[in-house]
C-alpha positions as CSV (number, residue, x, y, z in Angstrom):
1,M,137.0,85.2,98.9
2,A,137.3,88.4,100.9
3,R,135.3,88.6,104.0
4,K,132.2,90.6,103.5
5,K,132.1,93.9,105.6
6,I,129.0,94.5,107.7
7,Y,128.1,98.2,107.9
8,H,126.4,98.8,111.3
9,I,124.3,101.8,110.7
10,K,123.3,103.4,114.0
11,S,121.6,106.5,112.7
12,I,119.6,107.7,109.8
13,S,122.1,110.5,109.2
14,Q,124.9,107.9,109.0
15,Y,123.0,106.0,106.4
16,H,122.6,109.1,104.3
17,E,126.3,109.8,104.6
18,L,127.3,106.3,103.5
19,M,124.9,106.6,100.6
20,G,126.1,109.8,99.2
21,L,122.7,111.6,100.1
22,P,122.1,115.0,101.7
23,R,121.6,115.3,105.3
24,P,118.0,114.1,106.3
25,R,115.4,116.8,107.0
26,H,114.6,115.0,110.4
27,P,117.0,113.0,112.4
28,L,114.5,110.2,113.2
29,I,112.8,109.6,109.9
30,S,113.7,109.9,106.2
31,V,111.9,109.2,102.9
32,I,114.4,108.5,100.2
33,D,114.2,108.3,96.4
34,L,116.2,105.2,95.6
35,S,117.4,106.7,92.3
36,Q,119.6,109.1,94.3
37,I,121.5,106.3,96.2
38,R,125.2,105.8,95.3
39,H,126.0,103.0,97.8
40,P,129.5,101.4,98.0
41,G,128.4,97.9,97.3
42,H,129.0,97.6,93.5
43,D,131.4,94.6,94.1
44,G,128.7,92.6,95.8
45,S,130.4,92.9,99.2
46,L,127.8,95.1,100.8
47,Q,126.1,93.9,104.0
48,M,124.2,96.0,106.4
49,M,122.5,96.1,109.7
50,F,120.2,99.1,110.9
51,D,119.3,100.3,114.4
52,F,116.1,101.6,112.8
53,Y,113.1,100.4,110.8
54,S,113.3,100.2,107.1
55,I,110.3,99.9,104.7
56,S,111.0,99.8,101.0
57,L,109.3,99.5,97.7
58,K,112.0,98.7,95.1
59,R,112.8,98.3,91.5
60,I,116.5,97.7,91.1
61,E,118.0,96.2,88.0
62,N,121.2,94.0,88.1
63,V,121.1,93.6,91.9
64,T,120.3,90.8,94.1
65,M,119.6,90.9,97.8
66,R,120.3,88.3,100.4
67,Y,117.4,88.7,103.0
68,G,117.4,86.1,105.8
69,Q,117.8,82.7,104.1
70,Q,116.6,83.8,100.6
71,E,118.0,85.6,97.8
72,Y,115.9,88.0,95.8
73,G,116.0,89.8,92.4
74,F,114.2,93.1,92.7
75,S,111.1,92.6,90.4
76,D,108.2,94.9,90.2
77,G,106.2,95.5,93.3
78,L,108.8,93.9,95.7
79,M,108.3,95.3,99.2
80,Y,110.1,94.4,102.2
81,F,110.3,95.3,105.9
82,M,113.2,95.1,108.3
83,A,113.4,95.7,112.1
84,P,116.3,97.1,113.9
85,G,119.2,94.5,114.3
86,Q,118.5,92.4,111.0
87,V,121.2,91.8,108.6
88,F,121.0,91.9,104.9
89,G,123.3,91.8,101.9
90,I,123.3,93.5,98.5
91,G,125.2,92.4,95.5
92,S,125.6,92.9,91.8
93,S,124.0,90.1,89.7
94,T,125.8,91.1,86.5
95,D,128.6,93.5,85.3
96,A,125.8,95.8,84.0
97,P,125.2,99.1,85.7
98,V,122.8,99.3,88.6
99,R,119.6,101.1,88.1
100,R,117.2,101.9,90.9
101,S,113.8,103.4,91.3
102,G,111.4,103.3,94.2
103,M,111.1,104.7,97.7
104,L,112.8,103.8,101.0
105,L,111.2,104.8,104.3
106,L,113.5,104.9,107.4
107,V,112.0,105.2,110.9
108,H,114.0,105.3,114.1
109,P,112.3,103.7,117.1
110,D,112.7,107.1,118.9
111,F,110.4,108.7,116.5
112,L,107.5,106.5,117.8
113,W,108.1,107.3,121.3
114,H,105.1,108.3,123.3
115,T,102.8,107.1,120.6
116,P,100.6,103.9,120.5
117,L,102.9,102.7,117.6
118,A,105.9,102.5,119.9
119,T,104.5,99.2,121.2
120,G,101.9,98.5,118.5
121,I,104.4,98.1,115.7
122,R,105.3,94.7,117.3
123,R,102.0,93.2,116.3
124,Y,102.9,93.5,112.6
125,D,104.6,90.0,112.2
126,F,106.0,90.8,108.8
127,F,108.9,92.7,110.5
128,D,109.9,89.3,111.9
129,Y,109.0,86.8,109.2
130,S,109.7,89.3,106.4
131,V,113.3,88.2,106.4
132,H,111.9,85.0,104.7
133,E,108.9,86.4,102.8
134,A,109.0,89.6,100.9
135,L,105.7,91.1,99.9
136,Y,104.7,91.0,96.2
137,L,102.2,93.6,95.1
138,S,99.7,93.8,92.3
139,D,99.5,96.9,90.3
140,T,96.6,98.1,92.2
141,E,98.2,97.4,95.6
142,E,101.4,99.1,94.5
143,A,99.5,102.2,93.6
144,I,98.0,102.3,97.1
145,I,101.3,101.8,98.8
146,Q,103.0,104.5,96.7
147,G,100.1,106.9,97.5
148,V,100.6,106.5,101.2
149,I,104.4,106.9,101.0
150,Q,103.8,110.0,98.9
151,N,101.7,111.4,101.7
152,I,104.4,110.6,104.3
153,S,107.0,112.2,101.9
154,Q,104.9,115.4,101.3
155,E,104.7,115.8,105.1
156,Y,108.4,114.9,105.7
157,N,109.4,117.6,103.0
158,S,107.1,120.4,104.5
159,N,108.0,122.6,107.3
160,I,108.3,120.6,110.6
161,D,105.9,121.7,113.2
162,K,104.1,120.3,116.3
163,F,101.7,118.4,113.9
164,T,104.3,116.6,111.8
165,Q,104.8,113.6,114.0
166,D,101.2,112.9,114.5
167,I,100.4,113.1,110.8
168,I,103.3,111.0,109.8
169,I,102.5,108.4,112.5
170,A,98.9,108.3,111.2
171,Q,100.1,107.7,107.7
172,L,102.6,105.2,108.8
173,E,99.8,103.1,110.5
174,V,97.8,103.3,107.3
175,L,100.7,102.0,105.4
176,L,101.4,99.0,107.9
177,N,97.8,98.1,107.8
178,Y,97.6,97.9,104.1
179,S,100.7,95.9,104.1
180,E,99.2,93.5,106.6
181,R,96.1,93.1,104.4
182,F,98.3,92.4,101.2
183,Y,100.4,89.9,103.2
184,Q,97.2,88.0,104.1
185,R,96.3,88.0,100.5
186,Q,99.7,86.7,99.5
187,F,99.3,83.8,102.1
188,L,95.9,82.9,100.5
189,T,97.1,83.1,96.9
190,R,100.2,80.8,97.8
191,K,98.0,77.9,98.9
192,K,100.2,75.3,97.2
193,A,103.3,76.4,98.9
194,S,101.5,76.9,102.1
195,H,100.0,73.3,102.0
196,Q,103.4,71.9,101.3
197,L,104.6,73.7,104.4
198,L,101.6,72.1,106.3
199,E,102.5,68.6,105.0
200,Q,106.1,69.1,106.0
201,L,105.1,70.2,109.5
202,E,103.1,67.0,109.8
203,E,106.0,64.9,108.6
204,I,108.3,66.4,111.1
205,L,106.0,66.0,114.0
206,T,105.3,62.4,113.1
207,R,108.9,61.5,113.0
208,Y,109.7,63.4,116.2
209,F,107.0,61.7,118.2
210,D,107.8,58.3,116.8
211,Q,111.4,58.4,118.0
212,E,112.4,56.6,121.2
213,D,114.5,59.5,122.7
214,I,111.8,62.0,123.3
215,A,112.3,61.6,127.1
216,T,115.7,62.9,126.9
217,R,115.2,65.5,124.0
218,G,112.0,66.9,125.5
219,L,108.9,68.3,123.7
220,P,109.6,69.9,120.3
221,T,109.7,73.6,120.5
222,V,108.2,76.1,118.0
223,Q,111.7,77.5,117.4
224,H,113.0,73.9,116.6
225,I,110.3,73.2,114.2
226,A,110.5,76.5,112.5
227,A,114.3,76.1,112.0
228,T,113.8,72.7,110.6
229,L,111.4,74.1,108.0
230,H,113.8,77.1,107.3
231,V,111.1,79.8,108.2
232,S,110.8,82.1,111.1
233,P,108.5,81.0,114.1
234,N,106.0,84.0,113.4
235,Y,105.8,83.2,109.7
236,L,105.1,79.5,110.4
237,S,102.4,80.2,112.9
238,S,100.8,83.0,110.8
239,T,100.7,80.6,107.8
240,L,99.3,77.8,109.9
241,K,96.8,80.0,111.4
242,T,95.4,81.1,107.9
243,L,95.3,77.5,106.7
244,T,94.0,75.7,109.7
245,G,93.1,78.2,112.4
246,Q,95.8,76.8,114.7
247,T,99.2,78.0,115.8
248,T,102.3,75.9,115.7
249,Q,102.2,75.2,119.2
250,Q,98.5,74.0,118.9
251,H,99.6,71.6,116.1
252,I,102.4,70.3,118.3
253,H,99.9,69.7,121.1
254,E,97.5,68.0,118.7
255,K,100.1,65.6,117.6
256,L,101.2,65.0,121.2
257,I,97.5,64.2,122.2
258,A,97.2,61.7,119.4
259,K,100.3,59.9,120.4
260,A,99.1,59.9,124.0
261,K,95.8,58.4,123.0
262,Q,97.5,55.7,121.1
263,Q,99.6,54.7,124.0
264,L,96.7,54.9,126.5
265,S,94.5,52.7,124.4
266,T,97.1,50.2,123.3
267,T,99.6,49.7,126.1
268,D,99.6,49.1,129.8
269,L,102.1,52.0,130.5
270,T,101.1,54.1,133.5
271,V,100.2,57.8,133.0
272,S,103.6,58.8,134.5
273,Q,105.5,56.5,132.1
274,I,103.6,57.9,129.1
275,A,104.1,61.6,130.2
276,Y,107.8,60.8,130.6
277,A,108.1,59.2,127.3
278,L,106.5,62.1,125.6
279,G,108.9,64.5,127.1
280,F,107.1,65.8,130.2
281,E,109.1,66.2,133.4
282,H,106.0,66.2,135.5
283,S,103.0,63.8,134.8
284,Q,100.6,66.6,136.3
285,S,101.5,68.8,133.3
286,F,100.8,66.1,130.9
287,S,97.4,65.2,132.6
288,K,96.5,68.9,132.7
289,L,97.1,69.4,128.9
290,F,95.3,66.1,128.0
291,K,92.3,67.1,129.9
292,S,92.2,70.7,128.4
293,K,92.3,69.2,124.9
294,T,89.9,66.2,125.5
295,N,87.7,67.1,128.5
296,L,88.9,63.7,130.0
297,S,91.8,62.8,132.2
298,P,94.1,60.2,130.8
299,L,92.7,57.5,133.1
300,E,89.1,58.4,132.1
301,F,90.1,58.2,128.4
302,R,91.7,54.9,129.1
303,S,88.7,53.5,131.0
304,S,86.6,54.3,128.0
305,F,88.1,51.4,126.2
306,N,87.4,48.9,129.0
């Protein structure tokens, strides 16, 4: 099989040229009708990486997309978000002709310069975990998103003046806030999958803390746990926060404290020995964490059993 070529798209103008589109009306933002795209990936070999943000609402027949670790067919109401530097692949699912509809919004980070959204956009976690979790919309939700994108498109296609950026930025924030709301709804309506994720997390942490080599391996990191579960760290913490009110790091600490309590109450190991066995380099760090979680020092907890 031939090696897939990765198109590193550094500017929105370059994307337009690659897709056979007219030059964008603005060099730092574009609103694209997907039916007008004629991309070169009909043989299934197209992979891309953008240096700008991409927000899309797509209906595409006979096409699959490799997005992070998952593959999607573009069904109704599929929306996804990509931050600069993420790689995705598009391929043909059949020999049938590709048919596209929907909208694609491209925003270069420089367009956000000197606005609150320049740093505020980082708080929208779906730009990180969306590579594992696309957003599926109800008909009502899709109509809302389409309306906001149409507002952006109308301003984009109007004569550009000193108000253009502020108006588009305001509409972009509305779009992101609605998307945040709909993602939260998606988490809540996928309780079975989310609870399975929680169960898997508990199994992983139990196995980890039951092993004898924690002292050499060190404490489990959020990144390690997320990679084991095949999700991103932000997606895992957001899902856990919705289900339990605790982040991944807090779950790790809860399991650690439970293991420490077991050893303090059933063994004669010193606090330093227990701390080392649980992956701490310094017993003071262990004692500080233990007290913050239990309001007792390790020795005070042990003495309560005497």
